[in-house]
N, C-alpha and C positions, 0 to 999 in steps of 0.2 A: 275434931274436927275441924269442919271438912271448910277452903278456903272459904267458899261462899260464909259457911253459918258464923267465919269470926267475922265477916265482912257488915253480916247484918247486922254485926254487935257491935260492932265499934262505931256502927254510923247510932247504931236506937240512944250510947251511951254517949257518943259527943251531939248529938240532940239534943242534952238532956242540959249539955254542959263537963259531963263528968268522966276530965280527959285524962285522969288520972287513972280513975276507974279502971279508962277503957285497954291502960297501961299494961295496972296492976295484972286482968284478964285475963288481959287476949297476948303479951309480948314475951318474947320467951326473956331470961335474965341476963344473956348475951348480944341484948340489937342493942342496931344501930337506930342514930336518925339522925341525917341529915341533911344542912338546908343548903339552899345556893352558895355556887362558887361565888367571890368576890358579891358575900350581904355585906351592906352599906357595917361603920362602926356599931354598935350597938346592937345586931342585930344575936340574936343567938348566933354562936357557933356549932356541930356534930358535937352528938353524944356516943358515949359504948358504954352499953351496962345499961339493968336497970335503973341505976340509984340517978346516975348520973344525967336520966333522959326525963326523971323524974324533976332533977331538982334547974336543968331546960326550961325548964313545966312552969315550974316555983318560979325565975327569973323577970321568963317570958310576966305570968297575972306581976307580977312584984311594981314592971311596968306600967303597968294600966289600971287607969283611971278610974275610968266607968264603961263597962260593953252595953251595950244600947241592944245588940240583937247578930244575928250570924243567920244563915243556912249550909247544911249539908246534903252533899244529895244523895242519891241511890249510890249502893257502890258499882262500879264493873267491872266483872271480874275475868278474867280467864287461864285459867290454868292455876298457878298459883301463887297467880299475883290481881289486886284488885287499884282499882285507883276509884277518889274522893275529889268531888268541889267543895272546899271550903270558904266560906264568907265571912269577914269578920265588919261587924259596923263596931269602929274603938278609936274613947280616946287616950293616949296615954298618956302618962302626967306629961306636962310642961311644951303639951302641944297640942295641936287641935284636929275634931274629928276626924275620923278616916278610915275610907271603904276601903279591905280591901277581898285579895278573893286566887286563892291559891291548887293550885293540883298536889293532890300528900299519895303516893306511890306508895304498893306497902307489898312486901314480901313474904307469903306464908312457906313456912319447913315448919313437919312434924306438929299442926294445928297451933303452931303461935310466932306471934310474928315472928322474922328477925333483922323487919332491916322497913323504917319508913325518910320515908325522901322526898320534898317539899320545893315544889317551881312557882316560881310566885314573879312578878319586876317590880323592880328594882326603881321606887320613886330618888 
């Protein structure tokens, strides 16, 4: 699968809310997931390897009280890299409803995502 095909499939699955399925299908076993440096306490940290990435997603989901909606942009592809913009309208447990947005950058090698990195404003 080339980078554009990986990007389109990831967007398709993420728009359905099937994030773990996207990871199972499209990520390399030793992929890394990188958060913003200095992310606030309680934020998900970096993860290396699929099992750690799945667990990171499960921990995030455990913090969510209600997911009200979200969007995933079309991918922007450049060589072995692509990016998408994602937004979420979410209420976390014990907190008020929040609008979140981020740029997600993915690196593809041999048809699999080998890294994802998230860029967002920290409140």
